C-alpha positions as CSV (number, residue, x, y, z in Angstrom):
1,M,-20.8,-27.1,28.5
2,A,-23.1,-24.1,28.8
3,D,-25.2,-22.8,25.9
4,L,-22.7,-21.0,23.5
5,Y,-25.1,-18.2,22.8
6,K,-25.6,-17.5,26.5
7,L,-21.8,-17.6,27.0
8,I,-21.4,-14.7,24.5
9,G,-24.6,-13.0,25.5
10,V,-26.6,-13.0,22.3
11,P,-29.9,-14.5,21.2
12,E,-29.9,-17.5,18.9
13,N,-31.0,-15.4,15.9
14,A,-28.2,-12.9,16.4
15,G,-26.3,-11.7,13.3
16,L,-22.5,-12.1,12.9
17,D,-21.9,-8.4,13.7
18,D,-23.9,-8.7,16.9
19,I,-21.9,-11.8,17.9
20,K,-18.6,-10.0,17.2
21,R,-19.5,-7.0,19.2
22,A,-20.8,-9.0,22.2
23,Y,-17.7,-11.3,22.1
24,R,-15.2,-8.4,22.1
25,R,-17.1,-6.8,25.0
26,R,-17.0,-10.0,27.1
27,A,-13.4,-10.7,26.0
28,R,-12.3,-7.4,27.4
29,E,-14.0,-8.1,30.7
30,L,-12.6,-11.6,31.1
31,H,-9.2,-11.2,29.6
32,P,-6.4,-12.5,31.9
33,D,-4.6,-9.2,31.8
34,A,-7.8,-7.6,33.3
35,N,-8.1,-10.4,35.9
36,P,-4.6,-11.3,37.1
37,G,-4.6,-14.4,39.2
38,N,-8.3,-15.1,38.6
39,A,-8.5,-18.7,37.5
40,E,-12.3,-18.6,37.1
41,A,-12.1,-15.7,34.8
42,E,-9.3,-17.4,32.8
43,E,-11.5,-20.5,32.4
44,Q,-14.5,-18.4,31.3
45,F,-12.3,-16.6,28.8
46,K,-11.3,-19.9,27.2
47,E,-14.9,-21.0,27.0
48,L,-15.8,-17.7,25.5
49,A,-13.1,-18.0,22.8
50,R,-14.4,-21.5,21.9
51,A,-18.0,-20.3,21.7
52,Y,-17.0,-17.5,19.4
53,E,-14.9,-19.9,17.2
54,V,-18.0,-22.0,16.7
55,L,-20.6,-19.2,16.2
56,S,-18.5,-17.0,14.0
57,D,-18.2,-19.7,11.3
58,P,-21.5,-20.2,9.4
59,E,-20.8,-24.0,8.9
60,T,-20.0,-24.9,12.5
61,R,-22.8,-22.6,13.7
62,S,-25.3,-24.5,11.5
63,R,-24.1,-27.8,12.9
64,Y,-24.3,-26.6,16.4
65,D,-27.8,-25.2,15.9
66,R,-29.0,-28.6,14.5
67,F,-27.1,-31.1,16.7
68,G,-25.8,-29.1,19.7
69,E,-22.4,-30.1,21.2
70,A,-22.5,-33.4,19.2
71,G,-22.4,-31.4,16.0
72,I,-19.0,-29.8,16.8
73,S,-17.3,-32.4,18.9
74,G,-15.8,-34.3,15.9
75,A,-15.6,-38.1,15.5
76,G,-13.6,-38.8,18.7
77,S,-16.6,-39.9,20.8
78,Q,-16.3,-43.3,22.5
79,S,-20.0,-43.9,22.8
80,D,-22.6,-44.0,20.0
81,G,-25.8,-44.4,21.9
82,F,-26.4,-47.8,20.2
83,G,-24.4,-50.0,22.5
84,G,-20.7,-50.2,23.3
85,G,-18.0,-50.6,20.7
86,G,-20.0,-49.2,17.8
87,G,-19.4,-46.0,15.9
88,G,-20.4,-42.6,17.3
89,L,-22.7,-40.1,15.8
90,G,-19.8,-38.8,13.7
91,D,-19.2,-42.3,12.4
92,L,-22.9,-42.5,11.3
93,I,-22.7,-39.2,9.4
94,D,-19.4,-40.4,7.8
95,A,-21.3,-43.4,6.4
96,F,-24.0,-41.2,4.8
97,F,-21.6,-38.5,3.5
98,G,-18.8,-40.7,2.0
99,G,-16.6,-41.0,5.1
100,G,-16.8,-44.8,5.1
101,A,-14.6,-47.2,3.2
102,G,-11.5,-45.2,3.4
103,G,-12.8,-41.7,3.6
104,G,-11.2,-39.6,6.4
105,G,-12.8,-37.1,8.7
106,S,-16.4,-36.2,9.1
107,P,-18.7,-33.3,8.1
108,F,-18.9,-32.4,11.8
109,G,-15.2,-31.5,12.2
110,G,-13.6,-31.8,8.8
111,R,-10.1,-33.3,8.5
112,A,-8.3,-33.2,11.9
113,Q,-5.8,-30.4,12.2
114,T,-2.2,-31.3,11.7
115,G,0.9,-29.4,12.7
116,P,1.3,-26.8,15.5
117,P,-1.9,-24.8,16.2
118,R,-2.2,-21.1,15.5
119,G,-1.7,-18.7,18.4
120,Q,-4.6,-16.8,20.0
121,D,-5.8,-13.4,18.9
122,V,-5.0,-10.6,21.3
123,E,-7.0,-7.5,22.0
124,I,-5.8,-4.2,23.6
125,V,-7.1,-0.6,24.0
126,A,-4.9,2.2,22.7
127,D,-5.4,5.8,23.8
128,M,-5.1,8.7,21.4
129,T,-5.3,12.5,21.8
130,F,-8.0,14.3,19.9
131,E,-5.5,15.9,17.5
132,Q,-3.9,12.5,16.8
133,A,-7.2,11.0,15.8
134,V,-8.0,14.0,13.5
135,F,-4.7,13.7,11.6
136,G,-3.5,10.2,12.2
137,A,-0.4,9.1,14.2
138,S,2.0,6.4,15.0
139,I,1.3,5.5,18.6
140,P,3.2,3.2,21.0
141,V,1.4,0.3,22.6
142,T,2.5,-2.5,25.0
143,V,1.3,-6.0,24.5
144,R,1.7,-8.8,27.0
145,T,1.4,-12.0,25.1
146,A,3.1,-15.3,24.1
147,V,6.2,-15.0,22.0
148,A,8.5,-17.6,20.6
149,C,11.0,-19.0,23.1
150,V,14.5,-17.7,22.2
151,D,16.3,-20.6,23.9
152,C,14.7,-23.3,21.7
153,G,13.8,-21.2,18.7
154,G,10.1,-22.0,19.3
155,T,10.5,-25.7,18.8
156,G,10.0,-26.6,22.5
157,A,13.0,-29.0,22.4
158,G,15.8,-28.7,24.9
159,S,19.4,-27.6,24.1
160,G,21.1,-30.0,21.7
161,T,17.9,-31.9,20.9
162,K,15.1,-31.5,18.4
163,P,11.5,-32.8,18.1
164,V,11.2,-36.4,16.8
165,T,8.5,-37.9,14.6
166,C,5.6,-39.3,16.5
167,S,5.7,-43.1,16.4
168,E,1.9,-43.3,17.0
169,C,0.8,-41.4,13.9
170,G,4.0,-41.5,11.8
171,G,4.2,-37.7,11.7
172,S,0.7,-37.2,10.2
173,G,-0.8,-35.9,13.4
174,Q,-3.8,-38.1,12.9
175,T,-4.8,-41.6,13.9
176,R,-7.4,-43.6,12.0
177,R,-9.7,-46.3,13.2
178,V,-11.6,-48.8,11.0
179,R,-14.9,-50.2,12.4
180,Q,-17.4,-52.6,11.1
181,S,-21.1,-51.7,11.6
182,L,-24.5,-52.5,10.2
183,L,-23.8,-49.7,7.6
184,G,-20.6,-51.3,6.5
185,Q,-16.9,-50.4,7.1
186,M,-16.3,-47.0,8.7
187,V,-13.0,-45.1,9.0
188,T,-12.7,-42.2,11.4
189,A,-9.8,-39.8,11.8
190,A,-8.9,-37.9,15.0
191,A,-6.0,-35.9,16.3
192,C,-3.2,-38.1,17.6
193,Q,-3.4,-38.3,21.4
194,R,0.3,-38.8,21.8
195,C,1.5,-35.7,19.9
196,G,-1.6,-33.6,20.1
197,G,-1.9,-33.5,16.3
198,T,1.5,-31.8,15.7
199,G,3.1,-35.0,14.3
200,Q,6.1,-34.5,16.5
201,V,7.1,-35.4,20.1
202,I,9.4,-33.5,22.4
203,A,11.6,-36.1,24.1
204,T,13.6,-33.5,26.1
205,P,11.6,-30.3,26.7
206,C,13.2,-26.9,26.8
207,Q,13.7,-25.8,30.4
208,T,12.8,-22.2,29.7
209,C,9.4,-22.8,28.0
210,R,8.8,-26.4,29.3
211,G,8.3,-27.7,25.8
212,D,5.6,-25.2,24.7
213,G,8.0,-23.3,22.4
214,R,6.8,-19.9,23.7
215,V,7.0,-17.7,26.8
216,L,4.9,-14.8,28.1
217,E,6.5,-11.4,27.6
218,S,5.6,-7.7,27.2
219,R,6.4,-6.3,23.8
220,S,6.3,-2.6,22.7
221,L,5.4,-1.7,19.1
222,Q,4.3,1.2,17.1
223,V,0.8,1.2,15.6
224,D,0.1,3.4,12.6
225,V,-3.4,4.8,13.0
226,P,-5.0,6.6,10.1
227,G,-6.5,10.0,10.5
228,G,-10.3,10.1,11.0
229,V,-10.6,7.3,13.6
230,D,-12.9,7.7,16.6
231,T,-13.5,5.9,19.8
232,G,-14.7,2.4,19.1
233,A,-12.7,1.9,15.9
234,T,-10.7,-1.3,15.8
235,L,-7.5,-2.0,13.8
236,R,-6.5,-5.5,13.0
237,L,-2.7,-6.3,12.8
238,T,-2.3,-9.6,11.1
239,G,0.3,-11.9,12.7
240,R,1.0,-9.6,15.7
241,G,-0.9,-11.6,18.2
242,A,0.2,-14.6,20.4
243,A,2.7,-17.0,19.0
244,G,1.4,-20.5,18.4
245,P,2.9,-23.4,20.5
246,R,5.9,-25.2,19.0
247,G,6.4,-22.8,16.1
248,G,2.7,-22.4,15.2
249,A,1.6,-19.3,13.3
250,N,0.9,-16.1,15.2
251,G,-2.6,-14.9,15.9
252,D,-3.8,-11.4,15.1
253,L,-3.7,-8.3,17.3
254,Y,-6.9,-6.2,17.5
255,V,-6.3,-2.6,18.7
256,H,-9.4,-0.9,20.0
257,I,-9.1,2.9,19.8
258,R,-10.1,5.3,22.6
259,V,-9.9,9.0,21.8
260,A,-9.6,11.7,24.5
261,D,-12.0,14.7,24.5
262,D,-10.8,18.2,23.6
263,E,-11.8,21.3,25.6
264,R,-12.0,23.4,22.5
265,F,-13.6,21.3,19.8
266,S,-16.4,18.7,19.5
267,R,-16.8,16.4,16.6
268,D,-19.7,15.7,14.3
269,G,-18.6,13.0,11.8
270,D,-15.9,14.6,9.7
271,D,-16.7,18.1,10.9
272,L,-15.3,19.9,14.0
273,I,-17.4,22.4,16.0
274,V,-16.1,25.3,18.0
275,A,-18.1,27.8,20.1
276,L,-17.2,31.5,19.7
277,P,-18.5,33.7,22.6
278,V,-20.0,36.9,21.1
279,S,-21.3,40.0,23.1
280,I,-24.6,41.7,22.3
281,A,-22.7,44.7,20.8
282,Q,-20.5,42.5,18.7
283,A,-23.4,40.5,17.4
284,A,-25.4,43.7,16.6
285,L,-22.6,45.8,15.1
286,G,-20.3,43.2,13.6
287,W,-16.9,42.0,14.7
288,S,-13.7,40.7,13.1
289,T,-11.4,38.4,15.2
290,S,-9.2,35.3,14.9
291,I,-9.6,31.9,16.4
292,D,-7.2,29.0,17.0
293,T,-7.8,25.9,15.0
294,L,-5.8,22.6,14.7
295,D,-4.1,24.2,11.7
296,G,-3.2,27.5,13.3
297,S,-4.9,30.9,13.6
298,V,-7.8,31.7,11.2
299,D,-9.7,35.0,10.7
300,V,-13.4,35.1,11.4
301,H,-15.9,37.9,10.7
302,I,-19.2,38.1,12.7
303,A,-21.6,40.0,10.5
304,P,-23.9,42.7,11.9
305,G,-27.1,41.2,13.2
306,T,-25.7,37.7,13.9
307,Q,-28.1,35.7,15.9
308,H,-27.3,33.2,18.7
309,G,-26.3,29.8,17.3
310,K,-25.5,31.0,13.7
311,Q,-22.8,28.9,12.1
312,Q,-19.9,30.0,10.0
313,V,-18.2,27.2,8.0
314,I,-14.4,27.1,7.4
315,R,-13.8,24.6,4.6
316,G,-11.2,21.9,5.0
317,H,-10.3,22.5,8.6
318,G,-12.1,19.4,10.0
319,V,-11.3,15.7,10.4
320,T,-9.4,13.7,7.9
321,R,-11.9,11.6,6.0
322,L,-11.4,7.9,6.7
323,N,-11.6,5.3,4.0
324,S,-12.6,7.7,1.3
325,R,-11.1,9.7,-1.5
326,G,-9.2,11.9,1.0
327,G,-9.6,15.4,2.0
328,R,-11.0,16.7,5.3
329,G,-14.3,17.8,6.8
330,D,-15.1,21.4,7.8
331,L,-14.8,23.5,10.9
332,R,-18.1,25.0,12.0
333,V,-17.8,28.2,14.1
334,V,-21.0,28.7,16.2
335,A,-21.8,32.2,17.6
336,M,-22.7,31.9,21.3
337,L,-24.3,35.1,22.4
338,Q,-23.1,36.2,25.9
339,V,-25.6,38.3,27.9
340,P,-23.9,40.2,30.7
341,T,-25.0,39.2,34.2
342,K,-23.7,42.3,36.1
343,L,-23.9,45.9,34.9
344,S,-22.6,49.1,36.3
345,E,-25.1,52.0,36.7
346,S,-23.8,53.7,33.6
347,E,-24.0,50.5,31.5
348,A,-27.5,49.9,32.7
349,E,-28.5,53.5,31.9
350,L,-27.1,53.1,28.4
351,L,-29.2,49.9,27.9
352,R,-32.3,51.7,29.2
353,R,-31.8,54.5,26.7
354,Y,-31.3,51.9,24.0
355,A,-34.5,50.1,25.0
356,G,-36.4,53.4,25.0
357,E,-35.2,54.2,21.5
358,R,-36.7,50.9,20.3
359,N,-39.8,51.2,22.4
360,E,-38.9,48.0,24.4
361,Q,-40.4,47.5,27.8
362,V,-37.8,46.7,30.6
363,D,-38.1,46.6,34.4
364,P,-37.5,49.9,36.2
365,P,-34.2,50.3,38.0
366,E,-34.0,48.9,41.5
367,K,-33.7,51.6,44.2
368,G,-30.6,51.7,46.4
369,L,-30.8,51.5,50.2
370,F,-30.4,55.3,50.6
371,S,-33.2,56.0,48.1
372,K,-35.5,53.6,49.9
373,I,-35.0,55.3,53.3
374,K,-35.5,58.7,51.7
375,S,-38.7,57.6,50.1
376,A,-40.0,56.2,53.4
377,F,-39.8,59.7,55.1
378,S,-41.2,61.7,52.3
């Protein structure tokens, strides 16, 4: 198998947060829903999930760093590198760490899992409006994932039948082997090959789910998103992911939030920013007006002499503070000075008189076509 760090796309010294971010980015790219009918992408998605399972757990990651694939493959190896028939690397570690003489499992894989496995985690992207993100909202999402088969109740057994205890492992889900070696007696435990570690065998599989106990369906649900979220936030819904095979526990659902832009407001943390166009006369002489906010109309006063870019703060009209003591941020109103680009002759004359009063130098007025012709003959 390829290097697990390369599969996720991180260096070997990457922190857990970096591994999580890289995994989620790659999972979105390779997810079967984003690559329908692409068998190669599906296989890469499975390998990615396994790589994350190993590297996100400090114990298994440490074993992988020290021993590579051998450190996470468990005790099921059929070859030990010392000649046929002997114990594998897992068997040798068992001997040194108390696994021999009746001890089960190994420090590489722990005790073999019994019972139906847990379902996979599912990731989706949910879109929100700007206002929904500010105040919070219950938003509908659609998830296509594995759900328990209704016809068999999730057991995988056909109508009128039920799973039976595995005769190979006696329902424990594990098989044990005792071996003699130079180090003494060794006992290894592995998932039962006949029942896959579930402890039960489906003699007559359900025709609907073919014995898996689950089917693929699209489900709609409401997600309660708190106010204050922004693009990139992730919500975890425990137990809302894929159902496990044959009655196994559900995985989790991860909802990645994507917030739409707003034409009126921009966001700076918990504060909202709105630009207010102000003319030269309004900025110089003062101006009282009202602006629309997310809470309705609010009165604003532009003081005489207001400069371009000056901010006026309206308390408590910003974004809901997330994961804090509550309350909201502020609304910052920014004065944006608007300089006219086209002036009538009378407007231009007024400004020239104003400039003259203040002893300010300005360009002389441009002559019209008639004036230019008259000057040429004088």
